[in-house]
Rosetta silent file (secondary structure, phi, psi, omega in degrees, C-alpha in Angstrom):
SEQUENCE: MLSRADVGGTLPSIQPALAASSDCQFLRPITVDDVTGRESVVIVQGHVALEGVLLFGQKHFYICEHFALSPVKEVYCTRHCLSSISDSFIYALCHNDRAAGQPACSCYSYEDIKEIHPMRFLLQEVALELFFKSGHSVFLVFHNSDRKRTLKRFRSMKPSLKSKGITEESINIR
SCORE:     score description
SCORE:     0.000 S_00000001
   1 L     0.000  171.181 -176.210   13.781  -17.234   14.018 S_00000001
   2 L   -80.682  128.110  171.126   16.274  -14.812   12.559 S_00000001
   3 E  -129.789  141.930 -173.490   18.061  -15.744    9.383 S_00000001
   4 E  -109.037  122.870  176.165   20.474  -13.434    7.606 S_00000001
   5 E  -110.829  113.095  178.169   20.600  -13.264    3.814 S_00000001
   6 L   -81.092 -174.631 -171.251   23.568  -11.340    2.538 S_00000001
   7 E   -71.573  152.685  174.324   23.835   -9.805   -0.867 S_00000001
   8 L   136.194   90.468 -178.267   23.659  -11.684   -4.164 S_00000001
   9 L   120.561 -164.699  178.576   20.559  -11.995   -6.408 S_00000001
  10 L  -138.952  153.579  170.780   17.183  -10.231   -6.393 S_00000001
  11 L   -71.920  151.083 -177.009   13.884  -10.491   -4.580 S_00000001
  12 L   -58.762  -36.265 -175.535   11.135  -11.780   -6.876 S_00000001
  13 L  -101.033   11.716 -179.064    9.176   -8.515   -6.793 S_00000001
  14 L  -103.359  130.226  175.418   12.154   -6.148   -6.793 S_00000001
  15 L   -95.388  115.551  179.842   13.339   -4.499   -9.983 S_00000001
  16 L   -65.100  141.613 -177.103   17.099   -3.842   -9.739 S_00000001
  17 L   -67.126  -49.879 -178.281   18.078   -0.248  -10.488 S_00000001
  18 L  -128.005   77.613 -175.004   21.190   -1.040  -12.479 S_00000001
  19 L   -61.038  -28.760 -177.950   20.995   -4.713  -13.330 S_00000001
  20 L   -81.916   -8.350 -177.729   23.977   -4.430  -15.671 S_00000001
  21 L   -72.065  124.420 -177.186   26.201   -2.938  -12.975 S_00000001
  22 L   -84.117  -16.736 -177.760   28.885   -5.436  -11.998 S_00000001
  23 L   -88.342   -4.515 -178.413   29.890   -3.642   -8.770 S_00000001
  24 L  -120.415  125.192  175.571   26.462   -3.961   -7.159 S_00000001
  25 L  -111.057  147.580 -178.329   24.947   -7.221   -6.032 S_00000001
  26 L  -110.130 -179.644 -177.626   21.382   -7.492   -4.812 S_00000001
  27 E   -64.025  150.538  172.462   19.576   -9.766   -2.378 S_00000001
  28 L   -66.742  155.806  178.490   19.239  -13.479   -2.969 S_00000001
  29 L   -60.866  137.480  174.232   15.763  -14.559   -4.046 S_00000001
  30 L  -101.660  106.299 -172.504   13.323  -14.922   -1.171 S_00000001
  31 L  -100.211   -2.862 -176.746   11.261  -17.908   -2.214 S_00000001
  32 L   -63.140  -48.743  178.298    9.364  -18.537    1.032 S_00000001
  33 L  -157.870  161.880 -176.372    6.488  -16.222    0.145 S_00000001
  34 L   -76.754  149.704  177.069    5.701  -13.294   -2.102 S_00000001
  35 L   -79.530  123.316 -177.013    6.263   -9.717   -1.014 S_00000001
  36 L  -109.075  -13.399 -179.948    2.863   -8.039   -0.516 S_00000001
  37 E  -156.549  154.060 -178.518    3.863   -4.681    0.943 S_00000001
  38 E  -137.686  138.284  175.376    6.824   -2.313    1.223 S_00000001
  39 E  -135.799  139.139  174.456    7.629    0.495    3.658 S_00000001
  40 E   -83.526  131.211 -177.109   10.616    2.798    3.788 S_00000001
  41 E  -137.811  166.978  166.800   12.202    2.797    7.263 S_00000001
  42 E  -114.700  127.480 -179.318   15.235    3.856    9.221 S_00000001
  43 E   -98.549  119.441 -178.523   16.736    1.011   11.241 S_00000001
  44 E  -104.189  122.736  178.899   18.290    2.242   14.481 S_00000001
  45 E  -126.972   96.982 -176.669   20.919   -0.012   16.065 S_00000001
  46 L    67.181 -118.917  179.966   22.444    1.663   19.109 S_00000001
  47 L   -99.005    6.923 -178.259   23.959    4.928   17.881 S_00000001
  48 E  -109.523  133.356  175.538   23.869    3.970   14.189 S_00000001
  49 E  -114.868  134.333 -177.804   20.912    4.685   11.894 S_00000001
  50 E  -125.795  137.375  173.818   20.598    2.893    8.538 S_00000001
  51 E   -73.167  141.278 -178.266   18.229    3.530    5.672 S_00000001
  52 E  -159.009 -175.843 -178.847   16.227    0.427    4.895 S_00000001
  53 E  -134.530  137.226  174.246   13.058   -1.186    3.660 S_00000001
  54 E  -103.187  119.766 -178.674   10.471   -3.260    5.507 S_00000001
  55 E  -111.791  132.615  179.410    8.949   -5.927    3.235 S_00000001
  56 E  -103.219  133.227  174.223    5.800   -7.834    4.173 S_00000001
  57 L  -118.655 -172.790 -179.470    5.170  -11.408    3.058 S_00000001
  58 L   -74.136  -41.718 -177.735    2.446  -13.938    3.847 S_00000001
  59 L  -116.957  -15.668 -176.697    4.310  -15.765    6.650 S_00000001
  60 E  -135.816  161.746  169.573    7.454  -13.666    7.092 S_00000001
  61 E  -129.249  157.116 -172.457    8.607  -10.083    6.943 S_00000001
  62 E  -126.594  135.080  174.753   11.998   -8.815    5.887 S_00000001
  63 E  -113.543  112.628 -174.984   14.072   -5.902    7.163 S_00000001
  64 E  -107.275  120.752 -179.316   16.551   -4.894    4.498 S_00000001
  65 E   -90.339  144.483  179.101   19.449   -2.596    5.437 S_00000001
  66 L    65.226   35.485  173.177   21.022   -0.164    2.937 S_00000001
  67 E  -126.938  155.909 -179.581   18.038   -0.306    0.596 S_00000001
  68 E  -137.205  155.535  175.117   15.622    2.455   -0.423 S_00000001
  69 E   -94.489  134.773  174.869   12.205    2.685   -2.038 S_00000001
  70 L   -79.071  170.029  178.130   11.899    4.542   -5.306 S_00000001
  71 L   -58.519  -23.613  178.372    8.900    6.836   -5.870 S_00000001
  72 L   -99.369   21.362  175.219    7.127    3.929   -7.619 S_00000001
  73 L    65.772   28.179  172.185    7.767    1.594   -4.619 S_00000001
  74 L   -93.625  148.511 -175.977   10.581   -0.409   -6.223 S_00000001
  75 E   -98.304  126.856  179.605   13.433   -1.493   -3.965 S_00000001
  76 E  -131.875  155.360  173.098   16.992   -0.438   -4.825 S_00000001
  77 E   -69.956  152.970 -175.146   20.296   -0.477   -2.991 S_00000001
  78 L   -68.900  -14.304  176.354   21.199    2.932   -1.566 S_00000001
  79 L   -72.694  -28.307 -172.514   24.217    3.165   -3.892 S_00000001
  80 L  -118.158   14.789  179.786   22.009    3.295   -6.989 S_00000001
  81 L  -143.721  143.422  175.181   18.880    5.082   -5.843 S_00000001
  82 L   -66.415  146.763 -179.851   18.196    8.468   -4.342 S_00000001
  83 L   -64.117  146.025  175.944   17.225    8.334   -0.700 S_00000001
  84 L   -94.529    6.219 -179.861   13.531    8.395    0.128 S_00000001
  85 L   -86.511  119.866 -178.340   14.249   10.260    3.388 S_00000001
  86 L   -92.800  -22.419  179.278   13.046   13.847    3.167 S_00000001
  87 L   -76.176  120.463 -174.613   14.108   14.962    6.678 S_00000001
  88 H   -65.640  -34.070 -179.964   17.639   16.382    6.385 S_00000001
  89 H   -68.325  -46.557  178.734   18.617   15.492    9.985 S_00000001
  90 H   -65.451  -38.835  176.867   17.549   11.840    9.654 S_00000001
  91 H   -58.614  -44.842 -180.000   19.198   11.696    6.215 S_00000001
  92 H   -63.733  -36.391  177.087   22.478   12.915    7.748 S_00000001
  93 H   -63.024  -40.174 -175.680   22.210   10.237   10.478 S_00000001
  94 H   -79.733  -25.518 -171.655   21.784    7.487    7.892 S_00000001
  95 L  -117.089   40.695  172.749   24.384    8.622    5.396 S_00000001
  96 L  -100.624  179.306 -175.865   27.461    9.333    7.492 S_00000001
  97 H   -64.150  -34.709 -178.138   30.678    7.309    7.497 S_00000001
  98 H   -67.680  -27.244 -176.346   29.669    5.112   10.457 S_00000001
  99 H   -86.349    1.067  179.753   26.534    3.929    8.659 S_00000001
 100 L   -67.001  142.735  179.659   28.441    2.643    5.613 S_00000001
 101 L   177.509 -179.200 -178.940   28.054   -1.053    5.007 S_00000001
 102 L   -89.706  143.605  174.362   26.882   -3.781    2.699 S_00000001
 103 L   -60.716  137.738 -179.920   23.218   -4.286    1.826 S_00000001
 104 E  -150.412  157.454 -179.049   21.711   -7.151    3.820 S_00000001
 105 E  -133.430  133.272  176.471   18.268   -8.566    4.541 S_00000001
 106 E  -110.114  139.232 -179.069   16.957  -10.250    7.692 S_00000001
 107 E  -110.185  131.837  179.809   13.945  -12.565    7.612 S_00000001
 108 E  -130.445  145.681  174.293   11.567  -12.859   10.586 S_00000001
 109 E   -88.361  144.153  175.588    8.424  -14.916   11.128 S_00000001
 110 H   -61.402  -31.544 -179.077    5.305  -13.124   12.355 S_00000001
 111 H   -68.499  -20.522  179.456    4.966  -15.890   14.939 S_00000001
 112 H   -80.432   -9.016  179.599    8.313  -14.903   16.489 S_00000001
 113 E   -75.134  126.569  176.093    6.987  -11.455   17.450 S_00000001
 114 E   -91.814  -49.376 -179.365    6.308  -11.212   21.159 S_00000001
 115 E  -149.160  156.740  171.675    5.287   -7.546   21.366 S_00000001
 116 E  -129.258  125.983  179.962    5.263   -4.361   19.328 S_00000001
 117 E  -113.912  124.322  169.493    5.603   -1.016   21.071 S_00000001
 118 E   -66.052  133.696 -175.415    4.857    2.333   19.421 S_00000001
 119 E  -130.695  172.274  174.178    7.849    4.541   20.255 S_00000001
 120 E  -107.295  148.763  173.576    9.188    8.049   19.799 S_00000001
 121 E  -137.831  124.068 -176.490   12.222    9.063   17.791 S_00000001
 122 L    53.780   43.600  177.934   13.542   12.626   18.039 S_00000001
 123 L    64.214   16.723  176.853   10.446   13.514   20.114 S_00000001
 124 E  -118.400  142.499 -179.830    8.086   12.438   17.323 S_00000001
 125 E   -83.619   76.008 -174.449    5.751    9.451   17.471 S_00000001
 126 E  -131.265   16.643 -174.147    7.125    7.819   14.332 S_00000001
 127 E  -128.632  158.990  172.008    8.768    4.587   15.518 S_00000001
 128 E  -130.885  140.361  171.420    7.977    0.985   16.389 S_00000001
 129 E  -114.609  122.501 -179.733   10.060   -1.384   18.468 S_00000001
 130 E   -97.833  124.869  177.066    9.562   -5.045   17.659 S_00000001
 131 E  -109.049  132.977 -177.662   10.352   -7.508   20.455 S_00000001
 132 E  -106.414  159.260  179.814   10.887  -11.149   19.561 S_00000001
 133 L   -60.466  -25.804 -179.518   10.456  -14.289   21.661 S_00000001
 134 L   -76.510   -9.274 -177.767   14.222  -14.842   21.457 S_00000001
 135 L    99.193   -9.473  178.885   14.858  -11.574   23.342 S_00000001
 136 L   -76.339  149.055  174.791   16.075   -9.736   20.226 S_00000001
 137 E  -137.462  156.658  179.094   14.502   -6.386   19.331 S_00000001
 138 E  -132.303  131.601  179.660   14.448   -4.114   16.274 S_00000001
 139 E  -107.052  115.724 -177.104   13.825   -0.351   16.363 S_00000001
 140 E  -115.446  132.588  177.721   12.228    0.992   13.162 S_00000001
 141 E  -110.290  129.723  179.581   11.605    4.661   12.387 S_00000001
 142 L  -102.894   92.998 -175.507    8.959    5.571    9.804 S_00000001
 143 L   -70.339  -13.260  179.143   10.172    8.886    8.445 S_00000001
 144 L  -107.936   21.498  173.949    7.172    9.121    6.131 S_00000001
 145 L    61.300   37.958  177.462    4.563    8.701    8.927 S_00000001
 146 L  -100.848   18.820 -176.086    3.462    5.174    7.995 S_00000001
 147 H   -62.686  -46.603 -176.696    3.741    3.849   11.555 S_00000001
 148 H   -63.178  -43.240  179.383   -0.013    3.463   12.154 S_00000001
 149 H   -65.316  -38.660  179.559   -0.573    1.649    8.853 S_00000001
 150 H   -67.924  -41.071  177.838    2.391   -0.654    9.529 S_00000001
 151 H   -61.575  -42.048  177.100    1.163   -1.445   13.050 S_00000001
 152 H   -62.615  -37.664  179.645   -2.264   -2.367   11.621 S_00000001
 153 H   -66.711  -42.461  176.920   -0.563   -4.629    9.073 S_00000001
 154 H   -61.914  -42.107 -179.871    1.412   -6.428   11.791 S_00000001
 155 H   -67.079  -32.518  177.566   -1.773   -6.869   13.832 S_00000001
 156 H   -71.184  -30.780  178.654   -3.625   -8.264   10.819 S_00000001
 157 H   -80.115  -27.554  177.326   -0.832  -10.808   10.284 S_00000001
 158 L  -137.406   89.290 -173.898   -0.737  -11.716   13.994 S_00000001
 159 L   -61.055  -18.150 -179.159   -4.106  -10.940   15.625 S_00000001
 160 L   -72.398  -10.474  176.452   -2.828  -11.735   19.134 S_00000001
 161 E   -75.465  128.740  179.503   -0.903   -8.430   19.154 S_00000001
 162 L  -110.895  174.990  179.174   -2.816   -5.820   21.125 S_00000001
 163 H   -65.627  153.007  179.418   -2.302   -2.088   21.512 S_00000001
 164 H    58.251   28.064  171.863    0.676   -0.805   23.479 S_00000001
 165 H    80.602    6.764 -178.448    2.552   -4.090   23.031 S_00000001
 166 L   -84.928  132.053  177.805    0.291   -6.238   25.208 S_00000001
 167 E  -116.340  167.237  178.620   -0.228   -9.776   23.960 S_00000001
 168 H   -61.617  -36.363  179.435   -2.524  -12.544   25.125 S_00000001
 169 H   -63.010  -41.846 -179.037    0.502  -14.384   26.539 S_00000001
 170 H   -72.287  -26.266  176.058    1.528  -11.431   28.715 S_00000001
 171 H   -70.268  -39.630 -178.635   -2.055  -11.037   29.979 S_00000001
 172 H   -68.910  -23.844  179.306   -2.126  -14.713   31.015 S_00000001
 173 H   -66.382  -37.102 -178.236    1.111  -14.319   33.017 S_00000001
 174 L   -72.269    0.000    0.000   -0.556  -11.898   35.429 S_00000001
């Protein structure tokens, strides 16, 4: 299920950009499992787009808002790291006044995923929509074209996910 971890601390595998900075707090430690992969994403929530990071663990994955990946794949808050978004239009969507907010991280279990649908964003096939058993969904845009690799990673963590969002459970319903 969804649990929300607000700011304060660091992830075990994250190197803080400015550890001595007193005005910036980082994520609390995630002790459930180690982070094995990182992807830079844009999180779209209605009409608001936020720069973020998708972190993969052994049993859970984390969607962190207002964080960016450095060129060496370290995770920093967007206040202390240059954006990893190279598209100027998407950058402008993420860094306007409406998108301002505090860094936060959401934790999800792979088992809570019901379906994953490859989607389009701005007429490009660069997005995934994750649907959860609770009815909640998350729309992620991969501005660096890592959608296919991320979809394969989700399928390796939960083999029951099939292409185009079809799962074994939805096949059995018919």
